[in-house]
N, C-alpha and C positions, 0 to 999 in steps of 0.2 A: 486454559479456557479460550475458546475461539473467540476472535474479535468480532465476529456476526453475532455471536450470542451476548457478547458483552456490551456492544454498542450499537448494534445495528450495521446496515449496509453502509459502505461509503464509496464514493467513486474511486477512491484510492486503489481499492482492492481489484479493480478492473482495468486499471491503467499500465501502460507499458512503461511508464516512468518510475513507477514504485519499487521500493525495495523494503522487505520486512527485516528489520534489526531487532535482535533480542539482546537484552542486557545481561550481565553476568548473574544479576539477581532474578533474571526470568520475566522482566518486564518486556513488552512487545512494543515497538514503534514503527512507523510508516514513514520512510525517508523518500522525499520526493526529488527525483533526479533533475526536475527542471529548475531547482534552486541554484544549480551551478550555472553561471552566466546569465541569470535573469533573477534580480533581486525581489521581483513582485512575488514569487513563489517562497513559501518558508521552507525551511529544510525538513522540519517536522510539523506538518499542519495538524492543528487540532482536529480531532475526530469526533464524529463522523464528517466527512465532507460531502455537502450535498450539491455544490455548485463549484466549477473550476474552468476557468478559461483556458488552462493548459492541458486539460484532460485529453488524452488519446486512448481509445478504448483499444484493449489488448485483443489480437486476433482469435484467441482461444479462451476459454476458462482457465483461469490460474489458481492452483490450490496453495495460497500464500500461507498456510499454517503448516507448510511442509517442516519436517525437523531440520532440514539443512539450512532454513533461513533464506533460500533463495526462491523458493516455490517451486512447485513441479507444474507440468502442463498436462493438462487433462482435456481430452476431446470431448465436445458435447454431443 
């Protein structure tokens, strides 16, 4: 199930610091790269995130539901 359908849009999905992590059981989590070195940011923020002081928009649309778990780049 796509996160967009499950919980609505989140700032994390369009952020350069996010990484999609899938557990062995198939659960999907959004890991914030800002947590490294800055304790203000949770490693796995509760979703959906509506406001974030560390958000940095990705330069292109990222397909974060890609099977590789890393996302794929899609031109808009």
